[in-house]
VEXLUM-585018 format. One record per residue: residue number from 1; residue in one letter; x negated, z negated, y of N, C-alpha, C in turn. Coordinates in Angstrom, 2 decimals, m for minus. Each point is the difference from the previous one (the first is absolute). Layout:
(atom NUM, "A", (X, Z, Y), (X, Z, Y), (X, Z, Y))
...
***
This chain:
(atom 1, "X", (41.71, 113.16, 13.80), (m0.13, 0.82, 0.22), (1.54, 0.29, 0.07))
(atom 2, "X", (0.85, m0.68, m1.37), (1.24, 0.26, 0.26), (0.94, m0.20, 1.21))
(atom 3, "X", (0.11, m1.09, 0.36), (0.67, m0.79, 1.46), (m0.65, 1.08, 1.57))
(atom 4, "X", (m1.24, 0.74, m0.53), (m0.30, 0.35, 1.65), (0.49, 1.27, m0.39))
(atom 5, "X", (0.67, 1.03, m1.32), (0.71, 0.59, m0.40), (1.66, 0.35, 0.60))
(atom 6, "X", (0.38, m1.21, m0.89), (1.02, m0.82, 0.35), (1.17, 0.50, 1.42))
(atom 7, "X", (m1.19, m1.42, 0.72), (m0.10, 0.32, 2.14), (0.09, 1.48, 0.58))
(atom 8, "X", (m1.53, 0.40, m0.58), (0.32, 1.64, 0.38), (1.25, 0.51, m0.58))
(atom 9, "X", (0.68, 0.32, m1.06), (1.16, 0.70, m0.31), (0.99, m0.60, 0.00))
(atom 10, "X", (0.54, m1.03, 0.69), (1.06, m0.38, 1.02), (0.31, 0.54, 1.31))
(atom 11, "X", (m1.53, 0.24, 0.32), (0.15, 0.49, 1.19), (m0.19, 1.40, 0.59))
(atom 12, "X", (m0.61, 0.49, m1.02), (0.06, 1.16, m0.28), (0.87, 1.31, m0.64))
(atom 13, "X", (1.03, m0.82, m1.33), (0.24, 0.43, m0.41), (1.59, m0.14, m0.48))
(atom 14, "X", (0.32, m0.73, 1.50), (1.77, m0.52, m0.47), (1.32, 0.58, m0.77))
(atom 15, "X", (m0.41, 0.95, m0.52), (1.23, 0.21, m0.80), (m0.57, 0.19, m1.10))
(atom 16, "X", (m1.35, 0.15, m0.93), (m0.21, m0.91, m0.98), (1.03, m1.60, m0.27))
(atom 17, "X", (m0.16, m0.81, 0.67), (0.48, m1.52, m0.43), (1.16, m0.12, 0.04))
(atom 18, "X", (0.65, 0.52, 1.25), (1.56, m0.36, 0.22), (0.41, 0.44, m1.05))
(atom 19, "X", (0.75, m0.65, m0.10), (1.18, 0.01, m1.76), (1.13, 0.07, 0.98))
(atom 20, "X", (0.75, 0.15, m1.41), (1.84, m0.06, 0.24), (0.72, m1.88, 0.58))
(atom 21, "X", (0.75, 0.28, 0.82), (0.50, m1.18, 0.91), (m0.37, m1.34, m1.19))
(atom 22, "X", (m0.18, m0.69, 0.32), (0.04, m1.02, m1.35), (1.44, m1.08, 0.84))
(atom 23, "X", (0.56, m0.22, m1.11), (0.81, m1.03, 0.37), (m0.35, m1.56, m0.31))
(atom 24, "X", (1.00, m0.96, 1.06), (m0.37, m1.32, m0.66), (1.15, m0.51, 0.88))
(atom 25, "X", (0.76, m0.85, m0.98), (1.15, m0.56, 0.92), (1.20, 0.12, m0.28))
(atom 26, "X", (m0.34, 1.94, 0.08), (0.81, 1.14, 0.66), (m0.36, 0.49, 1.75))
(atom 27, "X", (m1.37, m0.01, m0.59), (m0.47, 0.68, 1.95), (m0.67, 0.23, m0.48))
(atom 28, "X", (m0.50, 1.50, 0.53), (m0.65, 0.47, m0.19), (m1.05, m0.58, 0.66))
(atom 29, "X", (m1.56, 0.03, m0.48), (m0.68, m0.19, 0.25), (m1.09, 0.53, m0.21))
(atom 30, "X", (m0.13, 1.77, 1.27), (m0.95, 0.81, m0.60), (m1.06, m0.62, 0.39))
(atom 31, "X", (m1.14, 1.13, m0.85), (m1.43, m0.22, 0.43), (m1.32, 0.19, 0.99))
(atom 32, "X", (m0.26, m0.48, 0.77), (m0.72, 0.13, 0.74), (m1.44, m0.31, 0.11))
(atom 33, "X", (m0.60, 1.15, 0.50), (m1.84, m0.47, 0.35), (m0.38, m0.83, 0.51))
(atom 34, "X", (m1.08, m0.83, 0.28), (0.14, m0.97, 1.01), (m0.51, 0.58, 0.87))
(atom 35, "X", (m0.05, 1.48, 0.50), (m0.50, m0.21, 1.72), (0.94, 0.75, 0.17))
(atom 36, "X", (2.13, m0.25, m0.17), (1.11, m0.24, 0.74), (m0.41, m1.40, 0.76))
(atom 37, "X", (m1.03, m0.99, m0.53), (0.31, m1.17, 0.36), (m1.16, m0.47, 1.10))
(atom 38, "X", (m0.81, 0.95, 0.56), (m0.26, 0.40, 1.19), (0.59, 0.60, 1.43))
(atom 39, "X", (m0.24, m0.98, 0.93), (0.62, 1.32, 1.04), (m0.64, 1.62, m0.04))
(atom 40, "X", (0.90, 0.92, 0.11), (m0.85, 1.59, 0.26), (m1.27, m0.26, 1.06))
(atom 41, "X", (0.02, m0.61, 1.17), (m0.70, 0.19, 1.12), (m0.89, m1.45, m0.89))
(atom 42, "X", (m0.63, m0.52, m0.63), (m1.00, m1.53, m0.53), (m0.86, 0.85, m1.09))
(atom 43, "X", (m1.08, 0.09, 0.85), (m0.96, 0.52, m0.21), (m1.30, m1.45, m0.33))
(atom 44, "X", (m0.41, m0.52, m0.85), (m0.89, m1.10, m0.36), (m1.44, 0.51, 0.96))
(atom 45, "X", (m1.07, m0.88, 0.85), (m0.56, 0.64, 0.63), (m1.59, m0.99, m0.49))
(atom 46, "X", (m0.20, m0.63, m0.45), (m0.44, m0.73, m0.98), (m1.48, 0.30, 0.04))
(atom 47, "X", (0.29, 1.44, m0.63), (m1.20, 0.81, 0.14), (m0.50, 1.17, 0.93))
(atom 48, "X", (0.86, m0.26, 1.18), (m0.85, 0.25, 1.39), (m0.15, m0.48, 0.42))
(atom 49, "X", (0.97, m2.00, 0.05), (m1.12, m1.09, 0.92), (m1.35, m0.69, m0.70))
(atom 50, "X", (m0.11, 0.64, m1.31), (m0.90, m0.65, m0.71), (m1.44, 0.86, m0.09))
(atom 51, "X", (0.46, 1.71, 0.13), (m1.05, 0.42, m0.64), (m1.02, 0.38, 0.83))
(atom 52, "X", (m0.69, m1.39, m0.01), (m1.35, 0.17, 1.15), (m1.23, 0.20, m0.60))
(atom 53, "X", (m1.37, 0.74, 0.00), (m0.81, m0.64, m0.81), (m0.56, m1.60, 0.33))
(atom 54, "X", (m0.07, m0.54, 1.08), (m0.59, m1.63, 0.18), (0.98, m0.40, m0.58))
(atom 55, "X", (0.73, 0.36, m0.68), (0.50, m1.34, m0.92), (m0.98, m0.33, m0.99))
(atom 56, "X", (m0.18, 1.07, m1.02), (m0.80, m0.33, m1.01), (m1.31, m0.54, 0.53))
(atom 57, "X", (m0.29, m0.55, 0.91), (m1.18, m0.85, 0.40), (0.71, m1.21, 0.36))
(atom 58, "X", (1.25, m0.57, 0.29), (0.67, m0.80, 0.27), (m0.40, m1.27, m1.55))
(atom 59, "X", (m0.53, m1.10, 0.63), (0.12, m1.19, m1.30), (1.43, 0.10, m0.02))
(atom 60, "X", (0.13, m0.06, m1.77), (1.24, m0.70, m0.77), (0.00, m1.32, 0.76))
(atom 61, "X", (m0.50, m1.24, 0.46), (0.58, m1.53, 0.61), (m0.63, m0.03, 1.30))
(atom 62, "X", (0.35, 1.26, 0.21), (m0.18, 0.04, 2.00), (1.43, m0.44, 0.58))
(atom 63, "X", (m0.25, m0.38, 1.38), (1.58, m0.29, 0.25), (0.49, 1.47, 0.40))
(atom 64, "X", (m0.39, 0.66, 0.58), (0.15, 1.66, 0.71), (0.68, 0.70, m1.63))
(atom 65, "X", (m0.49, m0.03, m1.53), (0.35, 0.24, m0.51), (1.74, m1.16, m1.06))
(atom 66, "X", (m0.44, m0.63, 0.19), (1.05, m1.04, m0.01), (1.64, 0.77, 1.32))
(atom 67, "X", (m0.55, 0.32, 0.45), (0.89, 0.36, 1.13), (0.65, 1.28, m0.10))
(atom 68, "X", (m0.65, 0.80, m0.24), (0.28, 1.41, m0.37), (1.23, m0.42, m1.16))
(atom 69, "X", (m0.48, m0.91, m0.86), (0.27, 0.30, m1.71), (1.75, m0.67, 0.07))
(atom 70, "X", (m0.01, m0.70, 1.42), (1.13, m1.18, 0.27), (0.53, 1.32, 0.78))
(atom 71, "X", (0.13, 0.75, 0.89), (0.36, 1.12, 0.29), (0.53, 0.84, m0.42))
(atom 72, "X", (m0.33, 0.44, m0.77), (m0.11, 0.73, m1.57), (1.09, m0.56, m0.46))
(atom 73, "X", (0.58, m0.81, m0.70), (0.81, m0.79, m1.06), (1.50, 0.18, 1.18))
(atom 74, "X", (m0.41, m0.50, 1.07), (0.73, m0.11, 0.82), (0.79, 1.17, 0.32))
(atom 75, "X", (m0.67, 1.55, 0.41), (0.03, 0.77, m0.24), (1.76, 0.71, m0.85))
(atom 76, "X", (m0.93, m0.21, m1.47), (0.66, m0.39, m1.50), (1.44, m0.65, m0.46))
(atom 77, "X", (0.00, m1.15, 0.95), (0.99, m1.07, m0.55), (1.28, 0.40, 1.13))
(atom 78, "X", (m0.34, 1.08, 1.15), (1.32, m0.06, 0.99), (0.57, 1.85, 0.20))
(atom 79, "X", (m0.24, 0.11, m1.24), (0.18, 1.32, m0.10), (1.44, 0.20, m0.09))
(atom 80, "X", (0.29, 1.45, 0.90), (1.80, m0.36, 0.40), (0.65, 0.24, m0.92))
(atom 81, "X", (1.06, m0.15, m0.44), (0.86, 0.32, m1.02), (0.75, 0.88, 0.45))
(atom 82, "X", (1.13, 0.64, m1.26), (1.25, 1.43, 0.69), (1.38, m0.97, m0.39))
(atom 83, "X", (0.12, m0.11, 0.98), (1.22, m1.17, 0.60), (1.51, 0.60, m1.09))
(atom 84, "X", (m0.06, 1.53, 0.09), (1.00, 1.02, m0.53), (m0.19, m1.12, m1.45))
(atom 85, "X", (m1.21, m0.16, m0.75), (0.60, m0.29, m1.14), (0.28, m0.79, m1.00))
(atom 86, "X", (m0.22, m1.17, 1.69), (1.17, m1.41, 0.09), (1.09, 0.16, m1.38))
(atom 87, "X", (0.30, m0.60, m0.80), (1.20, 0.08, m0.93), (0.47, 0.26, m0.54))
(atom 88, "X", (m0.97, 1.51, 0.07), (0.50, 1.06, m1.03), (m0.24, m0.84, m2.08))
(atom 89, "X", (0.39, 0.67, m0.26), (m0.18, 0.37, m2.12), (m0.78, 0.93, m0.02))
(atom 90, "X", (m1.63, m0.48, m0.55), (m0.69, 1.31, m0.30), (m1.02, m0.11, m1.43))
(atom 91, "X", (m0.56, 0.67, m0.36), (m1.13, m0.25, m1.33), (m1.08, 0.79, 0.36))
(atom 92, "X", (m0.95, m0.82, m0.24), (m1.47, 0.12, 0.36), (m1.18, 0.04, m0.90))
(atom 93, "X", (m0.71, 0.59, m0.62), (m1.37, m0.10, m0.76), (m1.21, m0.59, 1.21))
(atom 94, "X", (m0.39, m0.71, m1.12), (m1.10, m0.58, 0.34), (m0.32, m0.81, m1.05))
(atom 95, "X", (m1.32, m0.97, 0.80), (m0.91, m1.31, m1.16), (0.70, m1.03, 0.58))
(atom 96, "X", (m0.02, m0.54, m1.39), (m0.23, m2.01, 0.44), (m0.62, m0.58, 0.29))
(atom 97, "X", (m0.19, m0.80, 1.12), (m0.91, m1.15, 0.06), (0.55, m1.13, 0.08))
(atom 98, "X", (0.29, m0.73, m1.28), (0.85, m1.66, m0.05), (m0.46, m0.92, 1.27))
(atom 99, "X", (0.82, m0.49, 0.27), (0.00, m1.79, 1.13), (0.58, m0.93, m0.60))
(atom 100, "X", (1.29, 0.55, m0.67), (0.72, m1.65, m0.84), (0.55, 0.64, m1.20))
(atom 101, "X", (m0.29, m0.98, m0.90), (0.91, m0.16, m1.58), (m0.75, m1.35, m0.78))
(atom 102, "X", (1.28, 0.31, m0.98), (m0.79, m1.31, m1.57), (m0.35, 0.88, m0.56))
(atom 103, "X", (m0.76, m0.60, m0.56), (m0.78, 1.16, m1.42), (m0.21, 1.29, 0.33))
(atom 104, "X", (0.76, 0.62, m1.39), (m0.62, 1.69, 0.11), (0.91, 0.35, 1.25))
(atom 105, "X", (0.98, m0.82, 0.46), (1.45, 0.46, 0.96), (m0.60, 0.76, 1.66))
(atom 106, "X", (0.31, 0.01, 0.83), (m0.19, 0.40, 0.94), (1.30, 0.58, 0.96))
(atom 107, "X", (0.19, m1.29, 0.51), (1.59, 0.42, 1.10), (m0.65, 0.50, 1.33))
(atom 108, "X", (m1.04, m0.10, 0.68), (m0.17, 0.27, 0.60), (m1.74, 1.04, 0.70))
(atom 109, "X", (0.35, 1.43, m0.04), (m1.71, 0.22, 0.80), (0.40, 1.20, 1.08))
(atom 110, "X", (m1.53, 0.31, m0.22), (m0.01, 0.77, 1.14), (m0.21, 1.55, m0.63))
(atom 111, "X", (1.00, 1.07, 0.56), (0.31, 1.38, m0.84), (m1.30, 0.89, 1.08))
(atom 112, "X", (m0.84, 0.80, m0.40), (m1.07, 0.26, 1.09), (m0.06, 1.91, m0.33))
(atom 113, "X", (m0.50, 0.28, 0.59), (0.27, 1.91, m0.25), (m1.58, 0.31, m1.10))
(atom 114, "X", (m0.55, m0.84, m0.21), (m1.55, 0.53, m0.84), (0.10, m1.14, m0.38))
(atom 115, "X", (m1.09, 0.05, m1.22), (m0.31, m1.66, m1.00), (m1.08, m0.31, 0.56))
(atom 116, "X", (m0.25, m1.11, 0.43), (m1.34, m1.08, 0.46), (m0.11, m0.20, 1.34))
(atom 117, "X", (2.20, m0.01, 0.82), (m0.03, 0.30, 0.99), (m0.15, m1.16, 0.33))
(atom 118, "X", (m0.58, m1.48, 0.68), (0.63, m1.46, m0.03), (m1.09, m0.19, m0.44))
(atom 119, "X", (m0.55, 0.01, m1.11), (m1.26, m0.61, m1.07), (m1.35, 0.50, 1.07))
(atom 120, "X", (m0.12, 1.64, m0.01), (m0.89, m0.14, 0.86), (m0.13, m0.05, 1.90))
(atom 121, "X", (m1.12, m0.68, 0.33), (0.00, 0.20, 2.26), (m0.12, 0.60, 0.48))
(atom 122, "X", (1.21, 0.94, 0.88), (0.87, m0.86, 0.55), (0.95, 0.81, m0.74))
(atom 123, "X", (1.04, m0.68, m0.20), (1.55, 0.64, m0.89), (0.93, 0.72, 1.03))
(atom 124, "X", (0.71, 1.12, m0.68), (0.74, 0.87, 1.20), (0.45, m0.89, 1.00))
(atom 125, "X", (1.12, 1.62, 1.01), (0.43, m0.80, 1.42), (0.77, m0.47, m0.76))
(atom 126, "X", (1.15, m0.93, 1.33), (0.86, m0.65, m0.47), (1.41, 1.26, m0.41))
(atom 127, "X", (0.22, 0.92, 0.27), (0.90, 1.44, m0.62), (m0.62, 0.05, m0.89))
(atom 128, "X", (m0.92, m0.06, m1.23), (0.05, 0.28, m0.81), (0.01, m0.97, m1.13))
(atom 129, "X", (0.64, m1.00, 0.41), (0.26, m1.21, m1.05), (0.75, m0.54, 0.19))
(atom 130, "X", (0.43, m0.34, m1.59), (1.41, m0.18, m0.01), (m0.11, m1.62, m0.16))
(atom 131, "X", (1.21, m0.98, m0.37), (0.05, m1.10, m0.33), (1.09, m0.18, m0.38))
(atom 132, "X", (m0.83, 0.12, m1.60), (1.85, 0.05, m0.96), (0.47, m0.94, m1.18))
(atom 133, "X", (1.63, m0.84, 0.30), (0.26, m0.92, m0.90), (0.82, 0.98, m0.93))
(atom 134, "X", (m0.32, m0.88, m1.37), (0.98, 1.33, m0.64), (m0.06, m2.25, m0.94))
(atom 135, "X", (1.71, m0.31, 0.50), (0.21, m1.55, m0.48), (m0.07, m0.13, m2.01))
(atom 136, "X", (0.18, 0.87, m0.34), (m0.04, 0.17, m1.89), (m1.89, m0.49, 0.23))
(atom 137, "X", (m0.30, 0.59, 0.82), (m1.96, 0.37, m0.41), (0.14, 0.72, m0.97))
(atom 138, "X", (m1.49, 0.99, m0.33), (m0.16, 0.75, m1.04), (m1.40, m0.52, m0.32))
(atom 139, "X", (m0.53, 1.00, m0.79), (m1.12, m0.22, m1.15), (m0.87, 0.98, 0.35))
(atom 140, "X", (m1.30, 0.47, 0.52), (m1.12, 0.79, 1.09), (m0.63, m0.07, m1.84))
(atom 141, "X", (0.06, 0.87, m0.30), (m1.09, m0.07, m1.26), (m1.28, 0.68, 0.50))
(atom 142, "X", (0.23, 0.86, 1.41), (m1.34, 0.22, m0.09), (0.07, 0.71, 1.71))
(atom 143, "X", (m0.66, m0.43, 0.46), (m0.24, 0.79, 1.73), (m1.07, 1.27, m0.34))
(atom 144, "X", (m0.07, 0.88, m0.18), (m0.49, 0.94, m0.30), (1.50, 0.91, m0.03))
(atom 145, "X", (0.88, m0.23, m0.18), (1.04, 0.58, m0.69), (1.09, 0.33, 1.68))
(atom 146, "X", (m0.19, 0.96, 0.18), (1.49, 0.05, 1.17), (1.99, 0.08, m0.03))
(atom 147, "X", (0.10, m0.76, 0.86), (2.04, m0.62, m0.94), (0.03, 0.74, 2.08))
(atom 148, "X", (1.81, 0.24, m0.88), (1.56, 0.52, 0.98), (0.28, m1.50, m0.23))
(atom 149, "X", (0.29, m0.61, 1.44), (0.35, m0.82, 0.63), (1.67, 0.55, 0.60))
(atom 150, "X", (0.98, m0.55, m0.10), (1.24, 0.65, 0.56), (0.32, m1.48, 0.71))
(atom 151, "X", (0.60, m0.06, 1.00), (1.33, m0.85, 0.88), (m0.07, 0.01, 1.35))
(atom 152, "X", (0.68, m0.98, 0.79), (0.12, 0.00, 1.11), (m1.21, 0.03, 0.90))
(atom 153, "X", (m0.45, 0.60, 0.39), (m1.13, m0.54, 1.55), (0.09, m0.58, 1.02))
(atom 154, "X", (m0.01, m0.81, 0.33), (0.18, m0.66, 1.69), (m2.08, m0.03, 1.17))
(atom 155, "X", (0.26, 0.90, 0.65), (m1.21, m0.62, 0.90), (m0.25, m1.07, 0.07))
(atom 156, "X", (m1.00, m1.00, m0.22), (0.17, m1.65, m0.08), (m2.03, m0.16, m0.29))
(atom 157, "X", (m0.13, m0.55, 0.77), (m1.52, m0.60, 0.14), (m0.09, m0.85, m0.94))
(atom 158, "X", (m0.95, m0.52, m1.04), (m0.67, m0.63, m1.42), (m1.29, 0.13, 0.97))
(atom 159, "X", (m0.53, m1.06, m0.22), (m1.43, 0.13, 0.32), (m0.35, m1.17, m1.14))
(atom 160, "X", (m1.25, 0.62, m0.35), (m0.73, m0.36, m1.99), (m1.71, m0.56, 0.59))
(atom 161, "X", (m0.05, m0.93, m0.68), (m2.19, 0.41, 0.08), (0.02, 1.02, m0.46))
(atom 162, "X", (0.58, 1.15, m0.70), (m0.45, 1.24, m0.06), (0.67, 1.12, 0.39))
(atom 163, "X", (0.13, m0.09, 1.46), (0.99, 0.74, 0.51), (1.23, m0.19, 0.18))
(atom 164, "X", (0.23, 1.54, 0.98), (1.25, m0.41, 0.68), (0.73, 0.89, m0.13))
(atom 165, "X", (1.30, 0.02, m0.69), (1.53, 0.85, 0.26), (0.70, 0.22, 0.81))
(atom 166, "X", (0.44, 1.26, 0.58), (0.78, m0.28, 0.75), (1.50, 0.24, m0.58))
(atom 167, "X", (0.04, m0.13, m0.75), (1.21, 0.94, m0.80), (m0.08, m1.01, m1.26))
(atom 168, "X", (1.56, m0.49, m0.47), (0.43, m0.88, m0.23), (0.86, 0.87, m1.63))
(atom 169, "X", (0.11, m0.10, m1.50), (0.85, 1.00, m0.48), (0.43, m1.80, m1.44))
(atom 170, "X", (1.12, 0.56, 0.09), (0.97, m1.06, m0.69), (0.33, 0.74, m1.23))
(atom 171, "X", (m1.09, 0.14, m0.71), (m0.08, 1.00, m1.57), (1.22, m0.35, m1.40))
(atom 172, "X", (0.89, 1.42, 0.29), (0.96, m0.57, m1.21), (m0.64, 1.11, m1.05))
(atom 173, "X", (m0.77, 0.17, m0.47), (m0.65, 0.91, m1.46), (m1.29, 0.38, 0.64))
(atom 174, "X", (m0.80, 0.09, m0.64), (m1.51, 0.25, m0.17), (m0.34, 0.20, m1.03))
(atom 175, "X", (m0.36, 2.21, m0.53), (m0.49, 0.05, m0.98), (m1.40, 1.12, 0.44))
(atom 176, "X", (m0.71, 0.02, m1.76), (m0.82, 0.65, 0.22), (0.58, 1.46, 0.54))
(atom 177, "X", (m1.78, 0.22, 0.54), (m0.23, 1.32, 1.10), (m0.88, 0.77, m0.66))
(atom 178, "X", (0.28, 1.21, m0.32), (m0.87, 0.71, m0.37), (m0.23, 1.39, 0.77))
(atom 179, "X", (m0.64, 0.60, 0.62), (m1.12, 0.94, 0.67), (0.50, 1.04, m0.80))
(atom 180, "X", (0.29, 1.31, m0.10), (0.33, 1.50, 0.01), (m1.62, 0.07, m0.59))
(atom 181, "X", (m0.26, 0.29, m1.58), (m1.52, 0.39, m0.60), (m0.59, 1.05, 0.78))
(atom 182, "X", (1.15, 1.04, 1.09), (m0.99, 1.33, 0.42), (m0.45, 0.10, 1.16))
(atom 183, "X", (0.20, m2.01, m0.23), (m0.87, m0.55, 1.35), (m1.89, m0.26, m0.16))
(atom 184, "X", (m0.07, m0.33, m1.14), (m0.85, m0.25, m0.75), (m1.05, 1.31, m0.56))
(atom 185, "X", (0.12, 1.27, 0.58), (m0.07, 0.88, m1.15), (m1.38, 0.50, 1.10))
(atom 186, "X", (0.22, m0.49, 1.29), (m1.56, 0.81, 0.60), (m0.88, m1.49, 0.63))
(atom 187, "X", (0.66, m0.72, m0.95), (m0.75, m1.27, 1.02), (m1.31, m0.56, m0.92))
(atom 188, "X", (m0.75, m0.28, 0.39), (m1.81, 0.43, m0.82), (0.00, m2.01, m0.66))
(atom 189, "X", (m0.16, 0.38, m1.80), (m0.54, m1.48, m0.66), (0.13, m1.19, 0.97))
(atom 190, "X", (m0.03, m0.90, m0.11), (0.31, m1.23, 0.74), (m1.65, m0.61, m0.19))
(atom 191, "X", (m0.84, m0.11, 1.24), (m1.36, m0.18, 0.13), (m0.96, 1.02, 0.18))
(atom 192, "X", (0.57, 0.87, m0.27), (m0.63, 1.17, 1.01), (0.04, m0.33, 1.87))
***
């Protein structure tokens, strides 16, 4: 339930999560929202494309079902990026999906806007996934915990079996991230 609250809060209450500019290597790295990584005119049309009652009648293993799945995955992996974000220093909250590392240290991961992205199919659109590189590596104690990652963002596509990222972030700082408690006051208890 908390990851849905995080996603909704990032979209509806940007003033609650924007912090003062963070300085990284002497440069400001302002906190940005996930929606700023999508072009203003971008609309994910998967729901419209596949909002068809006949889909429920498809056999999961049929050729038609596979074609529709392939089309959906292609649409997700080719979502447009915002070219003006290329080269900017940013800070962005999200959740870690480990990709590479050694032992308990992770040095390459996807940063995604909500918990469970990439673990469950389908992954988020490519403009909502960031391929993060953090040379010293970091320890991820819990994938349920949000982090704030600061660094230089570039528009660079990275394909992986877990999804496609439309951005790359050379991270300089990773810190725990907590949402303000008032965001959870009206949320129903988990499991409801």
